[in-house]
C-alpha positions in Angstrom: -19.7 -16.8 -6.6 -19.6 -14.9 -10.0 -16.6 -12.8 -8.9 -14.3 -15.8 -8.8 -14.5 -16.3 -12.5 -13.1 -12.8 -13.1 -9.9 -13.5 -11.2 -6.6 -13.9 -13.1 -4.6 -17.1 -12.8 -2.0 -15.7 -10.4 -4.8 -14.5 -8.1 -6.3 -18.0 -7.9 -3.2 -19.3 -6.0 -3.4 -16.5 -3.4 -7.2 -17.1 -3.0 -6.8 -20.9 -2.6 -4.1 -20.5 0.0 -6.3 -18.2 2.1 -9.3 -20.6 1.8 -7.2 -23.6 2.9 -6.3 -21.9 6.2 -7.9 -23.3 9.4 -11.5 -22.0 9.8 -12.0 -19.2 12.2 -13.3 -19.9 15.7 -16.9 -19.3 14.9 -17.0 -21.8 12.0 -17.5 -25.6 12.3 -16.2 -28.4 10.1 -14.8 -27.6 6.7 -17.3 -24.8 6.1 -15.7 -21.5 5.8 -17.5 -18.3 7.2 -18.7 -15.8 4.7 -16.4 -13.1 6.0 -13.4 -15.2 5.5 -14.3 -16.0 1.8 -15.2 -12.3 1.2 -11.9 -11.2 2.7 -10.0 -13.6 0.4 -11.8 -12.5 -2.7 -11.3 -8.8 -2.0 -7.6 -9.3 -1.2 -7.1 -11.2 -4.4 -8.9 -8.6 -6.5 -6.9 -5.8 -4.9 -3.6 -7.6 -5.6 -4.6 -8.3 -9.2 -5.5 -4.7 -9.6 -2.2 -3.5 -8.2 -0.3 -5.8 -10.5 -2.1 -4.5 -13.6 0.5 -3.1 -16.0 0.2 0.3 -17.7 -2.5 1.7 -15.4 -3.6 5.1 -16.7 -4.9 7.8 -14.3 -7.9 9.4 -15.8 -11.4 10.7 -14.9 -14.6 9.2 -16.3 -15.8 10.4 -19.7 -18.2 13.3 -19.5 -16.8 14.7 -16.2 -14.2 17.2 -15.4 -11.9 18.5 -12.6 -12.2 22.1 -11.8 -9.0 24.0 -11.1 -8.8 26.9 -8.7 -8.9 29.2 -11.7 -12.1 27.4 -13.0 -13.7 27.7 -9.5 -13.2 31.5 -9.4 -15.0 31.9 -12.7 -17.7 29.4 -11.7 -18.4 31.1 -8.3 -18.8 34.5 -9.9 -21.4 33.0 -12.3 -23.2 31.2 -9.5 -23.1 34.3 -7.2 -24.9 36.3 -10.0 -27.5 33.6 -10.6 -28.3 33.0 -6.9 -28.4 36.7 -6.1 -31.1 37.1 -8.8 -33.1 34.2 -7.4 -33.0 35.7 -4.0 -33.9 39.1 -5.3 -37.1 37.5 -6.5 -37.9 36.0 -3.1 -36.8 32.4 -3.6 -35.7 30.1 -0.6 -32.8 27.7 -1.0 -33.2 24.0 -0.7 -31.5 20.7 -1.6 -32.5 17.1 -2.3 -30.5 13.8 -2.3 -28.1 13.1 -5.2 -30.0 9.9 -5.8 -33.6 8.9 -5.6 -35.6 5.7 -5.6 -35.7 4.6 -9.2 -39.5 4.4 -9.3 -39.5 8.2 -8.3 -37.7 9.1 -11.5 -39.1 6.6 -14.0 -41.8 7.5 -16.5 -41.2 11.3 -15.9 -38.7 12.0 -18.8 -40.2 10.2 -21.8 -37.6 8.8 -24.1 -34.8 10.4 -22.0 -35.5 7.9 -19.2 -33.0 5.7 -20.8 -30.3 8.2 -19.9 -30.7 7.8 -16.1 -27.7 6.4 -14.2 -29.1 3.4 -12.3 -27.3 2.2 -9.1 -27.0 -1.4 -7.9 -29.3 -2.7 -5.2 -28.3 -1.0 -2.0 -29.9 -2.2 1.2 -33.0 -3.5 -0.7 -33.6 -0.3 -2.7 -33.3 0.3 -6.4 -31.8 3.7 -6.8 -30.9 6.2 -9.6 -28.8 9.3 -9.7 -31.1 12.4 -10.1 -31.6 13.3 -13.8 -32.7 16.9 -13.0 -33.8 19.0 -10.0 -37.4 19.3 -11.0 -38.7 15.8 -10.3 -37.1 15.7 -6.9 -38.7 19.0 -6.1 -42.1 17.7 -7.1 -41.5 14.6 -4.9 -40.5 16.9 -2.0 -43.7 19.0 -2.4 -46.0 15.9 -2.4 -44.2 14.1 0.4 -44.3 17.2 2.7 -47.8 18.3 1.6 -46.4 21.7 0.6 -49.0 23.7 -1.5 -47.1 26.9 -2.1 -43.4 27.6 -2.4 -40.9 29.7 -4.3 -37.5 28.0 -4.2 -34.1 27.9 -5.8 -31.8 24.9 -6.0 -28.2 24.6 -7.2 -26.8 21.1 -7.5 -25.3 18.4 -9.7 -27.3 16.0 -11.9 -26.2 13.1 -14.0 -27.2 12.0 -17.6 -25.8 8.9 -19.3 -25.6 10.4 -22.7 -22.7 10.8 -25.2 -20.7 13.7 -23.9 -19.6 16.5 -26.2 -17.0 18.4 -24.1 -16.3 20.8 -27.0 -19.8 22.2 -26.6 -19.9 22.2 -22.8 -22.0 19.1 -22.6 -21.2 16.6 -19.8 -22.6 13.5 -18.1 -22.1 15.2 -14.7 -23.1 18.8 -14.5 -24.5 21.6 -12.4 -28.0 23.0 -12.7 -29.5 26.2 -11.2 -33.2 26.0 -10.8 -35.9 28.5 -9.8 -39.5 27.3 -9.3 -42.8 28.7 -8.2 -45.3 26.2 -6.8 -48.9 27.1 -6.0 -52.3 28.1 -7.3 -52.0 31.7 -8.7 -53.7 33.7 -11.4 -52.6 32.7 -15.0 -49.3 33.8 -16.4 -48.1 36.0 -13.6 -45.5 33.5 -12.2 -44.7 32.4 -15.8 -43.9 36.0 -16.8 -41.6 36.4 -13.8 -39.7 33.3 -14.7 -39.0 34.8 -18.1 -38.0 38.1 -16.5 -35.5 36.2 -14.3 -34.0 34.5 -17.3 -33.5 37.9 -19.0 -31.9 39.4 -15.9 -29.4 36.6 -15.5 -28.4 36.4 -19.2 -28.1 40.2 -19.4 -26.0 40.3 -16.2 -23.7 37.6 -17.4 -22.9 39.7 -20.6 -22.8 36.7 -22.9 -24.0 38.7 -25.9 -27.4 39.0 -27.5 -29.9 36.3 -26.7 -33.5 35.2 -27.6 -36.0 33.3 -25.5 -38.3 31.0 -27.6 -41.7 30.5 -26.1 -44.5 27.9 -26.9 -47.1 26.0 -25.1 -47.4 22.2 -24.8 -51.2 22.5 -25.4 -50.5 24.3 -28.7 -48.0 21.5 -29.6 -50.5 18.8 -28.8 -53.3 20.7 -30.5 -51.0 21.1 -33.6 -50.3 17.3 -33.6 -54.0 16.5 -33.4 -54.9 19.0 -36.1 -52.3 17.6 -38.4 -53.5 14.0 -37.9 -50.8 12.6 -35.5 -52.3 9.6 -33.5 -52.5 10.4 -29.8 -50.3 7.4 -29.0 -47.5 9.0 -30.9 -47.7 12.5 -29.4 -44.8 12.2 -27.0 -42.6 10.4 -29.5 -43.1 13.0 -32.1 -42.7 15.7 -29.6 -39.3 14.3 -28.8 -38.3 14.5 -32.5 -39.5 18.1 -32.8 -37.4 19.0 -29.8 -34.3 18.1 -31.9 -34.9 20.9 -34.4 -32.3 23.1 -32.7 -29.7 20.5 -33.4 -31.0 18.9 -36.7 -32.3 20.1 -40.0 -36.1 19.7 -40.7 -35.4 17.1 -43.3 -33.6 14.9 -40.8 -36.3 15.4 -38.1 -38.9 14.5 -40.8 -37.0 11.4 -41.7 -36.9 10.3 -38.0 -40.6 10.8 -37.6 -41.5 8.9 -40.8 -38.9 6.2 -41.0 -38.3 5.5 -37.3 -41.5 6.5 -35.7 -44.0 5.4 -38.3 -45.7 8.8 -39.0 -47.4 9.2 -42.3 -45.4 11.5 -44.7 -48.3 13.8 -45.3 -48.8 14.3 -41.6 -45.1 15.2 -41.2 -45.4 17.7 -44.0 -48.4 19.4 -42.2 -46.3 19.6 -39.1 -43.5 21.2 -41.1 -45.7 24.0 -42.1 -46.2 25.0 -38.5 -42.7 24.4 -37.0 -41.2 27.0 -39.3 -43.4 29.8 -37.9 -42.0 32.1 -35.3 -42.7 35.7 -34.3 -44.2 37.9 -31.5 -47.7 38.5 -30.3 -48.9 39.1 -33.9 -48.2 35.4 -34.7 -50.3 34.5 -31.7 -53.2 36.5 -33.1 -52.5 34.9 -36.5 -52.8 31.4 -35.0 -56.2 32.2 -33.6 -57.4 32.5 -37.2 -55.6 29.3 -38.4 -58.3 26.9 -39.8 -56.8 23.9 -38.1 -55.6 25.2 -34.7 -58.7 27.3 -34.1 -60.8 24.1 -34.1 -58.8 22.6 -31.2 -59.8 23.4 -27.7 -56.3 22.7 -26.2 -54.6 24.9 -28.7 -57.0 27.8 -28.1 -56.3 27.6 -24.3 -52.6 27.7 -25.0 -53.0 30.7 -27.4 -55.1 32.6 -24.8 -52.4 32.2 -22.2 -49.7 33.2 -24.5 -51.6 36.4 -25.4 -51.9 37.2 -21.7 -48.2 36.3 -21.2 -47.1 38.8 -23.8 -49.1 41.6 -22.1 -47.1 41.0 -18.9 -43.8 40.7 -20.8 -44.5 44.1 -22.3 -45.0 45.5 -18.8 -41.7 43.9 -17.7 -40.0 45.5 -20.7 -38.7 42.2 -22.1 -41.2 41.4 -24.9 -38.5 42.2 -27.6 -36.4 39.3 -26.2 -39.2 36.8 -26.6 -40.2 34.9 -29.7 -43.3 32.7 -30.1 -41.8 29.7 -31.8 -43.9 26.7 -32.9 -40.8 24.5 -33.3 -40.2 24.6 -29.6 -41.4 21.3 -28.0 -39.4 20.5 -24.9 -39.4 16.7 -25.0 -39.7 16.0 -21.3 -43.0 14.4 -20.5 -43.9 16.5 -17.5 -44.5 19.8 -19.2 -48.2 20.8 -19.4 -48.4 24.4 -20.5 -46.0 27.3 -21.4 -42.5 26.2 -22.3 -39.4 28.3 -23.0 -35.8 28.0 -24.0 -33.1 30.7 -24.2 -30.4 30.6 -27.0 -27.5 32.9 -27.6 -27.6 34.6 -31.0 -24.5 34.1 -33.1 -22.5 37.3 -33.4 -19.5 37.9 -35.8 -16.5 36.4 -34.1 -13.5 38.6 -33.3 -10.0 37.9 -34.5 -8.7 34.7 -32.9 -12.1 33.6 -31.7 -13.8 30.4 -32.8 -17.6 30.4 -33.3 -19.3 29.0 -30.2 -22.3 26.7 -30.7 -23.5 25.5 -27.3 -27.3 25.2 -27.9 -29.7 26.5 -25.2 -28.3 28.1 -22.1 -31.6 28.2 -20.1 -35.0 26.5 -20.3 -38.1 25.7 -18.4 -41.9 25.7 -18.4 -45.1 24.8 -16.6 -45.6 21.4 -15.1 -49.0 21.3 -13.3 -49.4 17.5 -13.1 -46.0 16.4 -11.8 -46.7 16.8 -8.0 -50.0 14.9 -8.4 -48.1 11.8 -9.7 -46.5 11.5 -6.3 -49.6 12.2 -4.2 -51.6 9.1 -3.1 -54.9 11.0 -3.8 -53.6 12.7 -6.9 -53.8 16.3 -5.5 -52.1 18.6 -7.9 -49.9 21.6 -7.1 -49.4 23.8 -10.2 -45.7 24.6 -10.8 -43.6 26.6 -13.2 -39.9 27.0 -13.3 -36.6 27.5 -15.1 -33.2 26.0 -15.2 -29.9 27.8 -16.0 -27.3 25.8 -17.9 -24.3 26.7 -15.9 -21.8 24.4 -17.7 -22.6 25.8 -21.1 -22.3 29.4 -19.8 -19.1 28.5 -18.0 -17.7 27.1 -21.3 -18.5 30.3 -23.1 -16.9 32.5 -20.4 -13.9 30.2 -20.2 -13.3 30.3 -24.0 -13.6 34.1 -24.1 -11.1 34.6 -21.3 -8.7 32.2 -23.0 -8.9 34.1 -26.2 -8.3 37.5 -24.5 -5.5 36.0 -22.3 -7.2 37.1 -19.1 -5.6 35.9 -15.9 -7.7 34.8 -12.9 -6.7 35.5 -9.4 -7.4 32.3 -7.4 -7.3 33.7 -3.8 -8.9 36.8 -2.1 -5.9 37.5 0.1 -5.8 41.2 0.9 -2.6 41.5 3.0 0.7 39.7 3.2 2.7 39.8 6.4 6.5 40.0 5.6 9.8 40.6 7.3 13.2 41.5 5.9 15.2 39.8 8.7 15.6 36.5 10.5 14.0 35.3 13.7 10.8 37.4 13.3 8.3 34.4 13.0 6.7 35.3 16.4 6.1 38.9 15.4 4.7 37.8 12.1 2.3 35.4 13.9 1.2 38.2 16.2 0.6 40.5 13.3 -1.4 38.0 11.2 -3.5 37.0 14.1 -4.5 40.6 14.7 -5.4 40.9 11.0 -7.4 37.7 11.0 -9.3 38.6 14.1 -10.3 41.9 12.4 -11.7 40.0 9.5 -8.9 40.9 7.1 -7.8 38.2 4.6 -4.1 37.7 5.2 -1.3 35.3 4.4 2.4 34.7 5.3 5.0 32.2 4.1 5.4 29.0 6.2 9.1 29.5 6.8 11.1 30.7 9.8 13.4 32.9 7.8 12.1 33.7 4.3 13.9 36.1 2.0 12.2 39.4 1.5 12.5 39.2 -2.3 10.8 35.8 -2.2 7.9 37.2 -0.2 7.5 40.2 -2.5 7.6 37.9 -5.6 4.9 35.8 -4.1 2.6 38.8 -3.6 3.2 39.9 -7.2 2.5 36.5 -8.7 -0.7 35.9 -6.6 -2.1 39.5 -6.9 -2.0 40.4 -3.2 -2.4 44.2 -3.1 -0.8 45.1 0.3 2.2 44.0 2.3 2.8 44.8 5.9 6.5 44.7 6.9 8.0 44.3 10.3 11.7 44.2 11.2 14.2 45.2 13.8 13.9 49.0 13.1 10.0 48.8 12.9 9.8 46.8 16.2 12.2 49.3 18.0 10.2 52.4 16.8 6.7 50.8 17.3 5.7 51.2 13.7 4.7 49.0 10.8 5.5 49.6 7.1 2.7 49.2 4.6 3.8 48.6 1.0 1.6 48.8 -2.1 2.5 45.9 -4.3 1.4 47.6 -7.5 3.2 51.0 -7.0 5.9 49.7 -4.6 5.4 52.7 -2.4 5.9 52.3 1.3 4.5 54.3 4.3 5.2 53.9 8.0 2.3 54.0 10.5 2.0 53.4 14.2 1.6 49.8 15.2 -1.7 50.4 17.0 -3.2 52.0 13.8 -2.5 49.0 11.6 -6.0 47.5 11.4 -7.7 50.9 10.8 -5.3 51.9 8.1 -5.6 48.6 6.3 -9.4 48.7 6.4 -9.3 52.3 5.1 -7.1 51.3 2.2 -9.2 48.3 1.3 -12.4 50.3 1.4 -10.9 53.0 -0.9 -9.8 50.3 -3.4 
């Protein structure tokens, strides 16, 4: 048993003493039952773990705990994103956190090495999901769904070197929107770009730009420049790093590490420095190399049509045709896009934020067919919002401005200035809860009034209802505004109506 070799010396004695006990009733001779051996090993390991000195409590690298303050900010971001998805007619769905390993392999190109593989569980080799797109394609194929507009918010896991200072984690949340089905060209694609603009504008992160390209143009460019077809995906992965690395470093990787001829790399360099609007699309139609490639021409035709729709949506000025955009994932087949925040002059006390792309996506018409036994394809296009990076930006700005976050939504606090009024407080708070009002009270029989009022001020609760001997005798309740400290007396039977009126007015 390989685990035995890992036990410390002191644990050996405890293990041997357990193994030398008389066998259990179901065993014969000197052979010990498997359960008895397993119990002994686990007990010894646990004891050794408990005796380990200087144990440090920590979370795994690339993960984070989210405090109540963090959750308030995150939920506001997610609410805005999800409401936009719903406004465009998407249905919610979810998939398992892990998939069969064979479901995920060979879908991500070089990034496949970043998947978290799990040990054999019940005869199945499993991996944590790397994104939400491949599980969606598996779902469509498995359930024979030919048309669907969906959104999905969930965690994914990537075994890469974390960079917490830039909002990059190994465990993070993605928000995806996808349109599956056979439709006329570029209409769903244009809507995806419209959604990205709506979300990024709504989040008020500052100015942004969405880079657009087409994988057919990328492949056509590679072919025209002389890249061997066997190296297309590898070179595409290198080009995809241009947002993080200088061209000379990317060129070095392609030539020194991936065996591309220097002159071929230089030809690619002439293209990847080009970016612009629809005029650049027209210019590429006249390019002596690209104009001879059928794939590239198909991509250019679709981009021209896409820009027509983007003009009608009123977002063309936010879109840039960028030949350096490659999107290294293997499953993209057509239009690809990526949103980046534009650097703005930092205010006093602010550090420049460099978080890379905050949203991305594209068309993947062949992915569903990879799971279908007969290879039936379902065209798909979608986008993903990088919540962690957006959250990082919002968090840093709030920290710089010293903004405080209220962690509860309590509207009313039930208080008393006197002792022995717990029963009356319980009656009052029940009345408020039953009316749908968010209410709290202190879990003490006889709390001091000053303590109760300080609690309301520190947590931001706007209203306090006060009941004491005088109020009970006169059949009234006092309502106190925490901000102004003004108090008014109302009839007990009018409490709920008065509270609802005040909350509505605020």
